[in-house]
N, C-alpha and C positions, 0 to 999 in steps of 0.2 A: 810407617805404613798408615794409611788412612783407615780409620775404623769404619765399621759398617754403617753406623748412623751418619757419619760424614759423607759417605758415598751417596746415600739417599738425598742429602742436601745438595750435593753437586748435580745429581741427576735432575732434581727439581729445578735448579737454576738453569741448567742447559735446556731443558724442555720449555721452561717459562720464557726464556729469552728468545728461543726459536719461534714460539707461538706469537710473541710480540713483534716478530719481524726483525729482531736484532740477531740475525743469523751469524754475523761476524763475531759477536761476543760469545756465542755458543761454541764456535770453533776454537776460540782462544781458551775458553774454560776447559775444553776437552784436552787441549795440548797441556795445560797445567795439571789436569787430572792424570794424564799419562806419565808425566814426569814424577809423580808420587807413587807410581806402581800400584795404583788403586784398581780393584776389580770392578768391572762395569758389566751391566746386564743388558738384556734385550731392550728395555725402555730407553736406556742411554743411547744405544746404537740407533734406534728408530728416530729419536729426537734429533740426533746428529745428522742423520741422512735427510731428514726433513729440512734441517737448516741448510744443508748442501743444495737441496732442491730449490729453496727460495733464492739462494745466491747464485745458482747455476755454477757451483764450485765443483766441477767434475774431478779435478786433480785431487782435492781434499777428500771427495767422496770415494775415489778409488783407494786412497790410503786407508779410509775407514773400512772399506771392503776387505782390505788385507788384514786389518785387526779383527774383523768379524770371523775370517777364516781361522786365524791363529787361536782365537778364543773358543772356537767350536760352535758359534751361533749361526753358521751359514744355513743350516737346515731349519732354523727356527722360523715358522710361518710368518710371524709378525715382522721379523727382521728381513727376511727374504722379500716380502712385499714392499717394505720400505726401500730396500736396495733397488728393486726393479723400478719403483716409481722415481727414485733419484736419477737413475740412468735415463729414464724417459724424459724427465724435466730438463736434463742437461743435453738432450738431443743425441744421446749415445744409444741408438737403437740396438746396435750389436751387443753392447754390454748388458742391456735389458734381456735380450734373447738368451744370452749365456746363463743368466740367473734363472730364467724361466725354464729352460731345458734341463738345467742342473737340479731342479727341485724334484725329488722323487714323488712327493705327495702334494699335488697342486690343489690349493683351496680355491673357493670362489673368489676370494679377495685377490689372489695371485692372478687368476684369469682376468679379472676386472682391470688390474694394473697393466697387464700386457695389452689388452684391448685399448685402454686409454693411451698407452705409450704409442702404439701403432697409429691411432687416430690423431693424436696430438702432433705427430711428426709427419703426417700426410700419407701414411701407408694404410689407406682404408681397406684395400682388398685383403691385406694380411690380417687386419683386425677381424674381417668377416670370416676368414679361415679359422681363427681362434674360437670365434663364437660357434661355428659349425662343429668344431671339435668338442666343445662343451656339450652340445646337443647329442653328439654321438655317444658320449660316455655318461649321459644323463646327469651331468653336473648341475648343482643347484644354481638357479638364476635368481638374481635380485634386481632391484630397481636400478642400481648402478650399472649392472650388465646391460640392461635394456637401454638406458640413457646413453651409454657410451657407443653402443652399436648403432643407435639411431643417428648419433653424431657422425659416425663413419658413413652411413647411407647418405647423409646430407652432403658430405665432403665430395662424393663422386656422383651425386644425383641419382642414386639407386632407388628410384621411386617404388618399383614393384616389390623389392625386398623389404622396404620400409612399410609398405602396406600389409605385407605378410606378418610382420612383427605386430602391427596394429591389430590385426585379426587375432593373434595369439593373446594380446592384452585383453581383448574383449572376453576371451574364454577364461582368462586368469585375472580377474579384476583386482586381486590382491597386489599385483605388481604396479598398478596404475596409481602412482602418487603424483604430487605436484611437479617433481623433477622430471618424471617420465613424460607427463603431458606437455610440459614446456619443450622438451626435446623433440617430441612428436610434432608439435606445432612448427618448430624451427625446421625440421626435416621436410615437411610438406612445403613450406615457403621456399626453401632452397631448391626444391625440385620443381617449383613453379605451379604447384597445385594449391592455389589460394582458396578454393572452395572447401577442400577437406581441412585445410589449416583453420579456416573460419569456423568449421563445425567443431573442431577440437577446442578452439578458443571459447565457443559458446557453451561447451560442456564443462568448462572449469568454473566451479561455483564461486570461489574466492580468488579474485584476480588482483595481484599486486601490480606495482608500476613496471616491474620487470616483464611480466606477461603482456601487459598492454604494449610495452616497448617492443617486444619480440614480434607481435602481430603487425604493429604499425611499420616497423623497420622492414618486415617481410613484404608488406604491400608496396612500400617504396621501392624495394629491390625489384619487384615485379612490375614496375612502372604504373602502379595504381595509386598515384599520389592523392587523387580526389577521395578515394575510399579511405586512405590513411587519415586525411583531414577530418573525414566524418567520424572515424573512431576517436580522434583526438578531441572532438567536440563531446562525444559520449563520455569520454574519460573525465572531462571537466565537469559534466553534469553529475557525475558520481562522486565529485569532491576530491579527485586525485589530481595532483600536480605533476605534469610531465617532467622528466629529468633531462639532463643535457644530451643523453644518447638519443632520445626521441627527436629533439629539435635538430640534432646533427643529421639524423637519418633523413628527415624531410628536406633539409638543405642539400644534402648529397644528391637526392633524387631530382631536385630542381636543377642541379648542375647537369646531370646526365641527360635530362629531358629538355634542357635549354629553356626552362621556365623561369627566366630571370625575374619577371614581375612577381611570381609566387615566391621566389627566393627572397626578394626584398620584403615581402609581407612576413615571411618566416623570420627575417631579421627583426622586423618590428615586434613580432610576437615574443622573440627572445628578450628584447628590451623590456617589454611590459611584464614578462615573467621574472625579471631580475636575473637573467642568465647571460646578459651581454658581456659580463666580465669573466664568464667561465672559459678557461683556456681551450677546452675541447670544442665548444661551440664556436669560439672566435676563430680557431684554426680552420674549421670547415667553412665559415663565412668568408674568410680571407681567400680560401681556395675557390669558393663559388664566384666571388667577384673577379678574381684574377683570371679564371677560365673564361669568364664572360667579357674580358677586356676592360673591366672597370677597375683599373689599378688605383685610381684615386679613392674609390670607396673602400677597397681592400686596405689601403694605407690608413684611412680613418678608423676602421675597425681595429687595426693593429695598435695604433697609438692611444686608443681609448682603454686598453687593458693596462691596469696599473702594475701588475706583477707578471712580467712576461717570462715564460719558460723557454727552453730550447726548441720545443716543437713549434711555438709561435714564431720565433725568429726564423726557423727553417721554412715555415709556411710562407712568410713574407719574401724571403730570398727566392723560394721556388716560384712565387707569383711573378716577380720581375724576370726570373730566368726563363719562364715559359714564353715570354715575349722578346727574348734576346736583349733585355735591358741590362747589359753588363755593368754599366757605371752605377746604376741604382742597386744592383746586386752587391757590388763591392762596397758601396757606401753603407748599405744596411749591415753587411758583414763586419765592417769596421766599427759601427756603432755597437754591434753585438759584442765585439771584442773589448770595447771600452767599458762596458757595464760588467765585465768580468765573466761573461758567459763563454764556456769552453765549447768551441765548434766540434762537430763530429763528422763522420764520413758522409752523412746526408747533406750537411752544409757544403762540404767540398764538392760533392756530386752536383748539387744545384748550381754552384758557381761555374763548374766546368761545362755544364749544359749551356749556360748563358754565353760563355766564351765560344763554344762550338757554334751556336746559332749566329753569332756575330762575326765568326771567323777572326776573332781577336787573339792572335798568336801570342803576343807579348804578355797580355793579361792572363792567358791560359798558362803560360810558363810560370808566371808569378804565383798563380794559385797552386800549381804543381810544386813549386819550391816551398811554399808555405806548408803544404801538407807533409813534405819530407822533413823539413826542419823541425816542425812541431810534433813529429811522431804520431800524427793522426792515423788511427787504424785504417789500414787498407782492406777493402773487401771487393768482391767482384763488381759491385756497382761503381766504385771509385775507379777501378782499373778500366772498366768498359767505357766510362765517361772520359777518361784520359785518352784511350784509344780513339774514340770518336772525335774528340777535340783536335788531336794532332792530325788525324786524317782529313777533317774538314778544313784545317789550316794548311794542308798540303805537305805536312812533315811526315812522310811515310817511314823514314828511317827512325824517327823518335817512336812512332807507333809500334814499329817492329821490335825495337829495343824493349818496350814495356811488355809487349805480348810474349816475347821469349822468356821474360822473367816473372810472369804471372804465376803465383802458386796454384791457383785454381782457374782453369779456363772453361767457362760456361759456353753453351751454344751461342749466346749473344756475343761472346768474345770472338769466337771463330767467325761468325757471320759478319761482324763489324770489320774484321781484318780482311776477309775475302772480298767484301763489298768495297772496302777502301782501295785495294789493289785494282779491282775492276774499274772503279770510277776514275782512277788516274791512269788508265790505259795499260796497266801491267797485268794483262789477262793471264799470261803464262804463270806468273807468280800466284795469282788467285787459284788457278787449277792445281798448282803444286801444293799450295796450302790445304786445299780440299783433300788431296790424296793423303796428306799428313793427318788431317782430321779423321779420315776413314780408319787410319791405324790407331787412333786414340779411342778412349772409352766414351767419347761424346758423339751421339748420333746426330746427323744433319737433319734439319727440318725444312719446312716449305720455304722459309726465308733464305736458307743456305742455297737452295737450288735456284731461287729467283735471282740471287746475287750472281751466281755462276752464269745463268743464261743471259742476264743483262750484260755481264762482263764480256762474254763471247760476242754478243750482238754489237757492242760498241767497238770491238776489235775486228769485226768482220770474220769471225771464225764460226763455221757451221758446226764445230764440235759441241756447241751448246745443245744440239739435238740429242746428243748422247746423254747429257745430264737430264734432259727432259724425260727421256725414256727410263733412266736409272732411278729417278725419284719414286716412281710407282712400282716398278718391277722388283727392285731390291729392297727399298726402304718403306714401301707402303704409304708414301706421302701422296695424297690426292692433289692433283693440279688445281689451282684456282684460276679465275679469269685473268689475273695478273700474269701468271705463267703463260697462258695461251697468247695473250697480247704480246709478250716479249718474244715468244717463238715466231709470231708473225713479223715482228720488228727485225728479228735475226735473219729470217729468210728474205725479207724485203731489202735489208741493207746489203745482203750478199748478192742481190740481183735476181733472186728466184721468185719473181712476182707471181707466176702461175702457181707454183707450189704453195706460196703463202695464201693465195686466194682459195685454193682447194682445201687447205688446212682449216680455214675459217668455215667453209661450207660443210666440212665433215666433223665439226665440233660435236661432242656428245650431249649437247643440250640445245634447246631452241633459241633461248635468249642470248644473243651475242652482245657483249659489252661494246660501247662506242669506242673505247680505247683501241680495240683490235682493228676496227675499220679505219681509225685515224692513222694507226701505224702503217696499214696497207696503203692508204692514200698518200702518206708522206713518201713511202717507197716508190709508188708510181710516179710521183713528181720528180724524185731523184733520178729515176731511170727512164722518164719520158713515156710511160705506158698510159696513154690517155684513156684507152678503152676500159681497162679494169679500174683506173682511177675514178672514172665517172660512176661505175657501179658501186665502188667503195663510198664515194661521196653521197650518193643517193641513200644508201643504207645508214650512213652516219647522220644525215640530216633528218631522217625519219626517227632515229633513236633519240637525238638531242636537237629538236627543232628550235628550242629557246636557249641554246647555249650562249651565255653572255659574251664569252671571249671570241665567238665566231671562228673557232679553230677549223672546223670543216670547210666553211665558206672561204677562209683565207687560203687554205691548202688547195682548194679547187680553183680559186682565182689565180694563184701562182702556177698551177698545173696548166691552165689554159694560156696564161700569158707566156710562159716559157715554151709552150708548144705552138705559139703564134696564132692561136685561135682567139683573135681579139674580140670578135663579136660576143662569143660565149663568156669571155673574161669580163666584158662590159656589163653583161646581164647579171653576172654574179655580184659585180661591184654595186650595181643599182639596188639589188636585193639587200645587200649589206647595209647600204645607207638607209633604205626604207625601214629596216628592222632595227636600226641603231646599233649595229654590231661593230665593235672596234677590236683591233688587235692589241692584246696586252703587251706593253713594251718590255723588251729584254732588260734584265737587271744584272749588274755585277758590282762588286765592291772590293776595296783594297784598304789595308790598314796603313795609315800614314801618321807617324809620330803619336802612337797610342790612340788615334782616332780612326774610326771606320768610316770611310767615305763611300757613299752609295751613288751609283751612276745608272741612269735609265737611258735606253735607246731613244735618240732624238731629243733629249732634254738638255738644255744648255744653261740651266739655272744654278749649277754647282758654283760655290764660292771659289773653287779652284779652276774655274773655266779659263780665265786669262792665263794663269800659270801653265796650264796644260797646253794651250795653243802656242804660247811662247816656246815651250820645250819642244813641241812638234816642229815649229818653224826652225829652231836651231838644229834639230836632228836632220831635217830635210836639207838645210843649207850645207851641213857638214857632209851629208851623203853626196850631194851634188858636187861639192868641192873635191871629195875623194874620187868621184867618178871622172872628173875633168883631169885631175893629176894622173890618174891611171891611163 
C-alpha cells in the first residue's frame, strides 16, 4: 500500500504533467496509481479530468467518473465542476447536463462551467437559460459568468441581450475586467455593431496585441478593411507588433471582398514583418491566391515554407481542388505522402472535390480505395464528398451504396442524394427518398425543396407544386428567388404558360429576378407562345441589359425564328451584333484513359477530332450496311 506521502507525490506528478500538456502521461500514472490501491483525493480527480479535457479522452473521463462515484467525491464542488468541464470539452453535452442536474448545491463555478459547455458546443440559447436561472435565484455572478454569456450572445448575434448585459456592467463596474471588456468587444463585432465595439475598445486603458487583434479582425469581418488598416497603423505607432492572427484576418477579408491588390500588399507586409514562414499566415495566403485563380502565386508561397505542416499541405491540395486540377491535387498528395505526412479526412475530401469537378471517375475510385485501405477516419464531410463525386460521375448505384451505409446522415447527405436522383432523371426515387427523410430526425431545408422542385421540373411532373407549398406550410422554410424561378420553369415545361406568367406577376415582392423571366421565355419558345414570350423578353432585357452571354436575346431570336417571324428575328440579330453579344458554347466532357477530354459546341480543335470523325464514319457505314441487309 502506498503511504500518504507517496500519494501526494503521485498527485503532484499527475497535476504537473497535465498542466504541461502531457495529458497522456497523466493518465498512465493514474493507471499505475490505481494498481497500487492508493487512495486518491479531489485534487487528483480534478487533475485527471483536466488531462482528459486536453486530450478529449471521453472514454477515460467516463471511467474516472465511475471512480469518482465509487470513492464518494461526486458531490465535491471542485470535482463536479471538473467533471462537467471534461464532458463539455469532449462535446458530451448530455453527460455535462447529468452532472449539473445531479448537483444538489450548485456553485457559481458549476453554473459557469455549464454556460461555457453550452456555448462551446453551439447551444447558445440553452446557455442563456442557465444565466437567467442564476438571476432568478440571485446566484453570485463573476467575470467568467459575464464573459461566457457574452460569447453566447455573439454566437447567435443576440445584440439586444448583449447590450442589456453591458448596461448591467456599467452599474456593477466591479465585474468589468480585461476579460469581460474583450468579450464585450467581440460580441459587438460579431453582431455587426462596430461603433459600440470601437467605443469599448477606446475605453480599454491597457491594450495588448490580443485586444488590437480582436478589433482589427472584427472590422475585417464587417467588411471595413480600410478602418482595420488604420488601426494597424496606430498599433505600429504605439510600438506593438501584429501577430499572425491579425495578418491572417486582413488577408481573409481581402479574399471575401475580392481585394486581390490589397491582399498582395498584405503578403508583402507579412514578408517585411518576418511572418512569411508562419504556417497560419501562409495557409491563409495560399487560400487567398487560390480563390483568386492565382495558383502559381499560391504554389510559390507554399514552397517558401521550410517546415510544412498538414494544414499547409491541405491548403495547397484545396487550392488545386477548387479549380478542378485533379492531376495537380494528386501530385501534391503524393509529395505529402513521400515526406511522411499522414493525410486526414480533410485531405481526402479535397481530393474527392477535385475528382467531382473533373468528373474523373477512375481517379475518384482510386482516392476512395486509398481512404479505405489506409483506414483514414470517415466523417460526414468525406461521405458527402464521396456521394457528390459518384453522382457527378454518373454512378448512382455507388452513391446509393455509400448513402445506405453512412453512420451519420446530415442534411447535406440527404440533399446530395435527392439532387443526384433528380439530375439523372430519377424523380420518383428522389421523391421516395424525401419521404424517407421526413421519417428521419433530419429536417429538410431550402436546398432540399429546391432539389425536389428542380427534379420534378426536369421530369415534367407538376407534383413539384406540392413541395413548394409544403416547404412553408409544414416546415416554415421561406422560398427564395431560386424556388420561384424553378416553379416557373416547372409550369413552363409542363406547358402551363399562362399559369407561369400569372405566378410571376403575383410574386410577393416587386423585384423579380431575371432567371424567372428567362425560364418563362424558354418555355414560350418550347411551346411556341410568342405573345407571352415577347413580354418575358422585354422584362428580361430591362433587368439585365448588359448580360454578356446574351441569354435573353438568343432565346427571343430563336422564338421569332421558330415562329417564322423572320423580320423580328433579324432585328434581334442586328442588336446582338451591335452590342457584341455572343452565345456561350455548350460544353461536355468524357474521361478517356485517365484523361478528361473537354468538348465545346462548334469547336473542332480537339486532338481527338480525327479519331472521332473516323469512328463516326465507321458507325454510319455499319448502320447503312445493316439497313441494306435488313
